[in-house]
N, C-alpha and C positions, 0 to 999 in steps of 0.2 A: 492222632497224626495216622491216615490209612497208610499201606507202604503195599507200594505194587510187585517188589519181589521181597525175598526171605532175604532179613541181617545174621541170620545167624544159619550155620547148619549142624545138624548132632556130629559128634566123633566118633567112627568109628559103629560099635555095637551096643554106646552108650543109652543111659537111659534119655524118655522123650522131653525136649526144651521146654515146652506147651501141654494145657491142656490140652488144646488141638489135635497132639501130636500125640497123646495117648488114646483118644479116640479116635486116631487114622488104625490106631496098632490095631487097637480093639474091634474094629468093622471089619479090618482088610480081609480077612479071616473068612467071618461068615456074611457076608455081602458081596465078596467079589462076582459070585455066580450072578446072581440075581442085576447087581450093576447094568452086565454088561447085554442081561436079558433086556432089562427097560431100554437099555441104545440100539437095542436090534432095528425094532422098528427107520429111529434115525438113518442107521445104513445104510436097510433096504431101499430108503428111500432117498439115496444117496445124500446127503444133509450132511454136512460137517458138525462138527460136535464143537460145541460154545469157546474151544481153547482155542482151534484156527481158525478161528473167525476175528477178527476187530472187536476190542470189548474197550465199552467206554460205558464206563459210571455213572448211576445217576444217586445222590445223596440226599436225595427232598426230604425235611422230615415228614412223611404222609404221617397224617392225625387219622388215616382208614388205611387196612391193607387189607390183604386175603384172611391172614391169620384174625380178624377179626367173625370177619362172615364164617369160617371154613372153621367152626367149631362147636361141640358138643353144644345140647341143645341150657345145659345147668352151667358150664363156665366161668362164664358171666354175668355175674349178678346185673350190672347195667351196662351199658357204652357211654361211653363218653365223646365221644364223634356225634356231629354234624351233618344238615342237608350240605352247608356248603364245603364242610372237607370232603364230603363223598363228590360232590358236584368237581370239584378240586383235582379229584384221586381220577374219575374219567375221562377228566376233559381231552385229554390226547387223544382218543380212540373214536370223540368225535368230536373232530374237529371243526364241524360248519352248525353246530348248536350247542347255543351259550344258553346253558342251563340255569344261572344265574339275573339275565334279564329277565324281567319283567315279573320275577319273585319277588315276594317281601318275608325276608327273614331275617331283617334287624331292624332296630327302633329307627324312626322319622322325627323328622322334626314337624310336626301336624298338628294339629286338630282331630280330633278323632272321627268329627260332623265330615270335616276337609277330605283326611285317610280317605273317610269309607267311599265316600264320592271317586276320589283317584284312582281307588280296588275296582273299580266298578266301573267305570269310563274303559280305562287300561284293561280290562278284563284279567288280571292279574289271579299268580298264584300263590296260596296265601301260608306259608308251613309253619305251625305251628308248633313247640313244646312246655307241654301242661303235665308238670311234675316227672318230668323225665320222660313222659311219652310223647312221642312225634305224632302229629295225623297234618293232613294238608283239605285243604277246598280252593277250589278251583271254581274260578268266575265263568261262567259258561257266554258264547256268546250272543249277543244283543241286553246282557248285562242283569239284573232285578232275579240271576237265579244264576244256581252254582250244584257245584257234586262236592259231598265229605266225604273223605276217606281215612278209616281208620284202621290202619295195619291189623289190629287184634279180628276184623270181621269183614269177611265176605261180600259184606255187601256195599255200593257205591249207594248214597242216599242222597236224594235232589231236595233240595227245598229251592223254595221262591217266593214271591209274596214281601209277607212280614214275616213269613219262617227266614226269607233269606235275610234280610235287617239284621234280625234279633241273634239271627246266628252271628253273621259276620262283625257285628258291634262287640259281642262275648269273647267272643276269638281275639281281636285285635286288642280287649282291654286286657283280657287274661294275662296274653305274650307283654305287656305293657308295648305295644307299636306304634303310642302315639302320647301327646302330651297329658298326663294322666294331674300334671299338679295345676295346668289350666281348670280341669272341672274343681277340684280343692276349693282355688282360688277367687274363679269366676261363678258361682252356681247362679247368677242371674238370666250366667247370657245360655243358659241350659234346661231354666227353668222359670225364667220373665215371658212376659203376655207377647215379646215377640218371635219366643225361642218355637221353630216348628217343632214338629213330631219325632224325628230323627233326633234333633236333641234331644227333646225327653228322655224319647226311649234308651240314649247313653248316658243318659244322668243314673235312669234308674238300674240298670243294670251295673251301676260304678258303686253307687251305695250296697249291693249282692255280692259284688263278684269276687267277695274272699270268701264266701259261705255257699260258693257253687266250684265244684270242684271238675267237672267235665262239660261236656255240653249235651252229652245225653242226657242229665240230672236238669236242665233247663228248661223252662218251661213254658211254653206256647211256640215249639217250634213242632212244625210238621212235616217227618219224615213218607220221605217216598223211596221204595227200596225200584233200585233200575237197574235193567239187564244190558250190558253189551254188545252188541250187535254183530261178534264176535265171532266164528266158526276154528278157528285154531289157536294153540297156544303159543304165545309169544311172550314168553314169562311173567309178563308185568300181571297178566288172568292166572286163575289157576284150570292146570291140563286137564283134571277130572270135567268141567263146568266151565269151558271156556266165556261163556256169560255173564264170569262176578270173576273179582279180584285177587290175587294171593295173597296170603297174608305171612304176616314173620311165625319165622320156623325157631327159632330160639330167643331167647329173651329177651336178648343186648340187640337185634337190628330192629328196632323199628324207625328208624331215620332212612338206611338203607333200603325198607319196603316204601317209605314218605321217596323219594328220589325214583323208584320206577313206576309209584304214580304221578312224576315230576314227566319224566319220561312218555308217559304214556300220553300228557297233556301238551304237553312240545312237540314231539314227532307226532305222534298218533291226530293229536287235532281231532279232541270227540268235539261231536256237537249234537242236539236234540233232534232225535226221529219228527217224521214230518206230525205222527200224532202223541207225540210229547212222553212214549209210555217204556222209552230204553234210549241208549247213544249208541249214534253213527260214528264209527273210526274209522278217519276220512282216508289215513295211510296207513295200513296193515301192514305192508307189503315194509316198508322203511322206519317202523318200528320194531317188527323180525328184522332185520338187518342192527336197530342201531341195539337190541337185548344180546343179539348172536354176539358182535363186537367185546360188549358188554366180557358176556360171559366168556370169552376166549384172552380175555385183559387177565382175567381175576385169575385163572390158571395161567399165564403166561410172565404175570406180577416180576417175581425176582429175577427169572433171565428170560428175556424178549428178544427172540431172532428175529433179523430183519430178512428173510429170504432176499429182499431187489438187492440189496445190496451184502448179502454178505456180514454182518456186521449183527453184534450183541448190546443189549443195554440190559446192565446188571445193577439190580438195586439188594446188595447181599447185606445194604447199613440200617437200612429202613426199620430194620424191628430188634433192640437185644436180645428177645426171647425166640430168633427166629427158630434155633436148636431144640430149646424146650416142647416150643406149643406145634410146628409142625406137622405132625404126624397126628395128629387131634383131627384132622379134616377127616380118616376115617370112619369117624360116627358123627360125621356133620350132615347135617339133611342139606345146607346148601351144598355143597361138594355134590353131592347125590341130584342136587336139581339142576347145575350149571351142566355137567357132563353127562345127563340124561337129554339136557334139552340141547345139548350142540348136536348131537344123538340122530332125536326125532326133526334134528331140521337137516340132517342126511350131509351132515359136512366132514368134509374129508382132514382128515390127519387130527381128529381131537386132541387137543395136549393131551400129553400125560402127566399131571402134574407131582407125582414123588420124582420127576428128571429136574425139578426144582430143587428138591433138596440136593440130588449130588452134586449137581452144579454151584451151587451156595457153598457146600462143604468143599469141595475142590477148591476152589477161590482163597475158603477158608484155611487150606491145608497148604499153602500155594505161597500164600500171604502170612503165616501165623501172628505176626504184630500187628492186626489191626489198627490197634488208636497209641499213643501215646502219650502220656502225661509228662509233665513236669513234677517235683515232689512238691508235695500240698505242707505247710508246713505254715505254725497259727505267728505274726510278728506279733503280739502282747501290744503293748499298752502305745500307743504314736508318743515320737518325742518332740513336745511341746512344751513351751510354757505360757500357761494361759495368762490372755489379762495384761498382755508384752507383747511387743515388738520386737522383741528379743529373738533372733535366728538361731538357733540350733546350728552348731559346726559340724563338718563332715572333714574329714581326716585318712579315707581308704575311698581308693577306688571303686572297689567291687561294686557297690550298690550304691555308687556317688552319680550316675544317671537316673535312675530313675528319683534322685534329691533334688538333684539342681537343676536339670534338663527336662522333668515332664513337670507332673501335676504335683508334686510337690518344693516346688521352683522358689517359691514364698514364701519357707516354713524353714528353712533350709539353708546354708550358703558356707563356701568354701572355706575352712581352716584359715587361710589367705589371702589374697587377689591370683597369685602366682599358678597356686593346688589347683585355682577351677579351671583355667588350660591344658593342666594332664594332660601328655597323648593319651594315656591309656583312660581316662575321661571322654576325648575327641572323638576315639577312635571308635567307640561304644557308642556314638550318635547315630541315627537312624532315620532321618528326614530332615529337613530347613526349621519344619518347628520346636523339635527340640534344641538344634543350636540356635533358635533366638530363646528360648527359654533362657539358656546358658545366659545367653547376652545378658538378659536382663536384669539374671538373678545376680549376674556380675557387679553390673552399676548401680543394684538396688541399695549397695554398701554406702556409694557414696554421692546417694540425691541430694543430702544435704548442699553438700560443698557442688556438686554440678548446677545445680535446681534452674541458677538464673542462664544458663548454657541449653538443659533443654528443655525447658514451659514453653508452650506455642510453638513446639515443631512445628507442628502441623499445619498449621496459618504460612510459619514462614513458609514453608516447600510448597503450600497452597497460590502464592503471590509468585514464586520464583519461575523462572521462566522455564518448560523440558524439564523439568525436576518433578512430575508427579505420573511416569511413564511408568508402569507397572507397580503403582500403589494400591490396588484393589486386591495384588496380592498380599499383600499386607493390612486381611483385617483384623481386628481383636477379638480372641472367646469372650464374653460378655459375664464372663465370672471376673476379668480384669478389669470393667469399664468401669464401676463403681468407685476407683483407687484412684488418686490422680495421680501418685507415683510414677504406676505402671504402666496410666496411657501416656504421660507425657515421655518417660524410657522409652514405649514401645515404640511411636515415631522416635523417637532416635535411631533407632535400630534402623528403621526402612532410610534412613540419613544419610549413616555409615555405610549403607551400602550403597546408592547411589552415586557419593563423591568419594568412593573408591571404582565403580564401575565409569562412569560419568567422564568425558577427559573436560567436557566445558561445562563446570557447573555455575549458581551465581554465589558470589563470595561471603555473601551473608550467611548460605548452609557450609561450607569450607570452611569460615570464621567459629563455627559452632563446634564442627570436627574440631577444631586445633584447639581451640579452648580446654576441648574434657579431655582430649587426648595428654594436654598438657599437664595437665592436671595428674594424670594415669600413670604419668612415665614417672613417680615417683613412686611407685609402684610395684615396677617392672626389673623384674632382674635380667640380669641383658649376655650375652658370654664376650669374648673377647673377639672371637672367632676367629685365632690364631689357631693353627695347628699345635704350636710351642707350647700353647697356654689356653686351648679352649676350656679347660675346666676352671679358670677366672675371670671373675667379673669383671665389668665396667662400674666407673661410678657412674650419678644420674648426672654428674656435669657433663663426666667424659660423655660419659652416651647424646647429650643435645650439643656438641660441641663437634658431634659427628654426622656431619648436614644433612650428603646423602642417606644413610639411614635413619637420622632423624628425619629427614623431612616424609621418608616412607612411610612414616610410624604415624608421625601426623596424618598424610592423609589418607591414611586405610587402618590403624590398628582393629581389630575385633572385627576385621570384613577376613570375607573366605582368600581376598587375595594376599593379605598380610598373612593368615596360617597358612596357605600355601609354602610360602620362602622362607617361611620360621617354622620349628618345630618346639613345642614347651616341653621339656623331658626333666623326668625327676623320680621320683622312687616310690610306688603306689602307695605306701603313709607317710604320713608326717604329724611327728610330734608337736605340738604346739608350744611346748613348752623347752622345747629345746632352743639355748640359748646363739648358739654360733652358728652364723651365718655362711655357706660354701656349695657346693653344689651338688653336693652328697644330703644336704639337708631341707634345699628347697628346689622350688620347679626352673628352669630357664631355659632363653629362649634361643634354638642356637637354630643356623643357618641350615633348611633342606641339603643342598649340596653338600656344606661341611660332613653330614652324616652319612650324607651315600656314602661319604669316599672314605670316613671313618668307622663304619657301622663294625665291617668285618678284617676292620685292621688288628691286630694284638698288641695291644701298649702296657709296657712293665709299670704305669703311673698308678697304683689302686685308683686312685681317681679317677681320671683318662678310660682306662679297662670298664668303669662302672656304667661310663656317663655310653661307651659304645654298647652295650650289651641293654641297653634303655631303646639305642638305637636300632638295635637290630632285634629286640622285642616286637617293639613299634610303629617304628620307620614305615615298613608300607602299609599297615591297617591305618593308620592315620592318613598317608598319602591317598588313598582309596576315599576318603573319607570329605577331602579337601584339595584336591590336587583336579579340581576342574574351573573355567575359566567360564567368567560372565559376560555379556555381549549385548551391551545396552542396545542393539540393532535388531535383536532377536522379532522373530514377529512370531504370534499366534493367532491361527483362525478359529475364528467363535461356529459353532452351531450346536441347536436340538439335534442331537440324534435321536430316530426312531430305529425300533427293530433291532435294539443292539446289545439289550440288556439296561441299560443306563433307564431310570425312573427318574421324570422332574416333581420335586417335591411329593416324594408320598410318604415320608414321615413330617417332617417339619410341617406342621398344620398350627404352630401358634397363633395363625387369626382363629385359625377355628374355634383354638379353646375360647384365647380370650372373648369372644363373640358367645359362647354357649356359657359360657362364664357369666358372663353380666345378662344375660337373657333370662338364665335360670339362680338368679343371685339370692332370690327369694326358695329355692326349692333346696327339702331335707333330705330329699332322697335322692342327690347329683351325688354320682358314682364315679372314681376315675377310671372304671372300667367302659362304664358310655361313654367318656369324650375320649376317650384314649385310646382303647380295646383291649385286647391280651400281647399285642407285639410292646415287647421291650424298646424297641426304636424308637418307638412314637414322642415315649418320653424321657428318652436322651436328646431326640432333634429337638425341643421343644427345650429342652432343660441346658442347651448347649447352643443358643445361637451366634451365628456372628457379630461382629457389628465393626463400622467406621466410623468417621468423622465425620462429616463436612455441612455443616448449618446448612448452605443456600444450594445444595446437591437437592436439584429435581427429582420430584416421585419416593425422595425418602430410603431407597431400598436400589439395588444393583444386582445382577440374575449373574450368579457364578458357580462355580465347579469342578471337578477336580483336572486334571490336564492327563492328553494323552502324550507320554515322551520317549517321543522314538531312542537307541537306544543298539541299532543293528550297527555292521559296515556293510561294502559293499558287496559281500558275499551272505547277509544275511539281514533281516531284519525285524526284530523285538520293538515293541509296546511297553516303556513303563503307565501306571497310573499314580501323577505325585494331588497329593493333597486327597485320596482316597481313603476310605478307613480299612484299614488288615490290608495295607499296602503301601507300598514304600519304594522310593526311586534308588535306596539305599545312598546316600552322598548328603554334604550340607548342603548345597546350594539348592538356590530358589529354587526349582524347574521352571520359574517362567522366562530364567533370562539363563539357564546353563545353555552354555555353546556347545553345537551341533553340526558340523556343516551339510550340509544342504537341508535341512531338515526344516518343517515348520511343525512349532506345539501346537497340539488341536485342544483346545480349552472343549471343553461336554459340559452346554448349562446343566445343572439338576436344582439349582435351590438357590435364595434372596440371603444379601446380607445387607442388614437392614442397619443404616443409618439412625446415632442415639438419639438426638433428639426429635426422632421422627415417631420410636417405638418409643422413645419414654413421653412424647405428648399423645399416644393414643393411650398409655399405662397410666395417664398423669387425669383423662376424662375418662377412663372405667372408674376409678377407686371413687371420683370428685363425685358422676350422677348417683353415685350407692347416697350418699347423701346422709353420710355416715353411720345406717345402715349394714349392722354386721352379718358378712357371708354364710347362709345360714345352713348348710351341709358342714356339718364333723369329717366329711372326709379329712384323713391324714393329707393326702398323696396331691392331692389339691390344694389344700390351706400351704404345703409347701411350698410347692411352684409359682404360688400369687406370691409367698414372703421371700424366694428366689428372685422374683421378680423387684421387687419391692429392691430390696439390699442391691442387687445388679444397678439398677435404675433413680437410686437416690431416694426414693419416697417414701422408703423407710420409715424413719418420721413421724413423717405428717398422716399417714393410712394407716401404719400397721391395729390401731383399734379394731380396721374392718376385718379381721382374722381369727379362725376362729381355733386355735391349738391351745394345748393342757399349760406347755411352759411360757407361753408366752405372759396368761394368767399368773403364772406363779411371780415372774422379775419385779421389782419395785420399782425401777426405771424401765419403764416398756416398750422409750424413746431411746433406752442407754447401746449403741450397738454392740461399747464396750463388754457389760454384761451379758448381751444376748450371746455374744460370741464363749464367754465363759457357762453358759447353761448350756449351751449347744455340745459345746466340748465333753462337757460331764457326761450330757446326755449317751452318747457315742461311745466315751469309756469305759459307761457304764455296760453298756450294749457288748461292746466288742468281751468285757470281765464274762460277762456271765453265757454269751453263746458261743463255748468255746469250742460246739462242732461244727463249726458253720468255715468251708473250709474260703469262701469269699472275704477275703478280708477289706477293710478299708482301701488300704489303699490299690487294690487291684479296684476298687469300684472306681478312687479317682483318676486312676490311671485314663481306662474305659472314657469321663468326662472330658478326661485331657486330653484323647484323640478325636474324640468327635467332636468337640469344641473346635480344633484347629484344622478336620480335615472333612468330608463330605463322607453320608450315606450313600453308598450305590450296592447293586446286586451284582456290577459288572465282574466278570471270570472266578468268579468264588472258587477259590483253589479244591481240589479234592484233598489234593494231600493234607486240606487243613489242619492244625490243631489248637 
């Protein structure tokens, strides 16, 4: 966690509490005088120090920083950045220039002849990475001619005609920017009678692509050295000879030099001179301004002062090796180049780079504890019994929330029904999805008895009038839809809330709730609610004879309204072998009003004093989670926000994945990086689909997203995000019906929720069109994604033979899901047992999947202090 203040202080003259304090003591005496000299220029120019300004932290994980550039030539063997990272890094200082527009830097789903025509027609810039070395090729206006730049050479080479086609085709093939599989599978398309010269050329180059290591060893290309008509140094070119390009000065900066060439092409707009012997730069002044902004930004990156608004943007956490590597700039060629260039342009107040170190170190000293982590522990083998439907009992409240309310709620169950409602468990719930998971877990134990009342709930709700409001909020995660018990119980939980919240509900729905609660009443422990003997129970018969209390129980048990009026109190641990049943061995329902009055009263009877102590410890925390009212008339507005940090379907690319999987079903080289990229959030979103059941729904999906729930008062206004990953409103109440005076909740559209049958039909069609041909790629990630979809949408038994997973071939009966469950569980257990150094445990991954399945991935208001 990033902390803006020191959480501990030294006591007197004791030893330093942290490494940073030790550094402070060591450096203070030797560098105080030098520090004052560094700030002399700032005082003379009447500029305030960063500590005197409003400070803003930028914690974006940049993959390119000045530390990579300002290093000695031999410090880094290789650079693991790329053109896209450098363009992202400099985007704030070049807001009017889109450095990724009309630039080819990733793979396109196009045939190579079509891709060459596309690049030529749009006069694109092609960035190439061959054997970890970046080069670039710019198509000149008019097409069929271009400039090739290699950061190791100062010359720009012009190619045209046949050489142009040959070089462009080679670069695209070598970087795998097109569909290489099509060449392998369709030789006639490239060598047949109807194939033109370009297709023949592509096929010839493809045949020897693995034997040619660089464009310079490619035969048949006529290189023409072409100087630039520049008279001044603009950073992109050489200072001594402005007519040629600059070259990389260290061993790992070819991508930065490629970016400088892109700046020349995007801002300078080079064209071929009239005589064709040189290159004219149309906007030399704009090029000079852009490169000056880049140089200044590099020198001010870690502490950037905005003079116009007297504010400072600090980036002290972007590099973990900041302290170690910063002073390597003194022997860095690029540092000297940047400072010399700004001096050459006669710019005032050339940034003093060493001030960046002083300000960042001051931030470290003031903050001291930059990050805080929870204790990393290995949890060992998961407690589960293979090949059975038995759930493991939970007898304590310490880890009960993770087992009963999150990803493990269908693997564990409370030791008994009442212990699952223990207030020490409920007050640890942080969102409605966890509360709903607890309700499902509690109902699963009685499914066989309750099945006649809970099955087909969704159809009954759809037929009833005025009972479908807020139903879109109750979508299901994909990992539940493959088990009919969970589907039925999920729809019943929506029915609980509707019957509790609405005054007039269809009688058929009410009868279902009454039937279920009548059965559950036999498993309830209910206090007498009398001050003289509230530590005693009432029998089930007496409970049912209390008309008012029992009627309220039948109407709203397991709803927020019921839990707001009754608190379940019991000790935090339960002994399942205990035969005696009383208020000290079991969890019991008491009215919240009674416990409010009794919690701070001192009783001489041991049982009552224990209950009072439980109320003192849990009542306030418990009510913070459930003491909110639901409103069936609550309104909400729907919007697709632009410019507020929300992104629509940025990560959920399920349809794209299915399309790619079908189109490249026979491609053995298809990998997960090509399909999903390197962002784990894409894989998370695809694996965590949100599903609803309504066969007659038009379109097969609806748009949904997080809720902006107003939580302020008349004096202040705060907005919480409900249904957003890494965000919670801190209550078990559904955010959509949370009652707030005079406020309208705002639904921000960010993604789609798919109808089960609609998605099942798409998957069924894709697998059927494979016609029994096995998926060619042996990539485990892609095969496991398809396996997950098969299991979730009940297509495993019919189509499992299409997948290419080693452990599937080891099954004696491939269509037996019980055998598959045992095999996968054994594999995971063996992996956990051997992987003793990995702190990312299975439970942590499962909890992440659970949260993404119930919430939406957005980038809104990511907290700076987040751990």
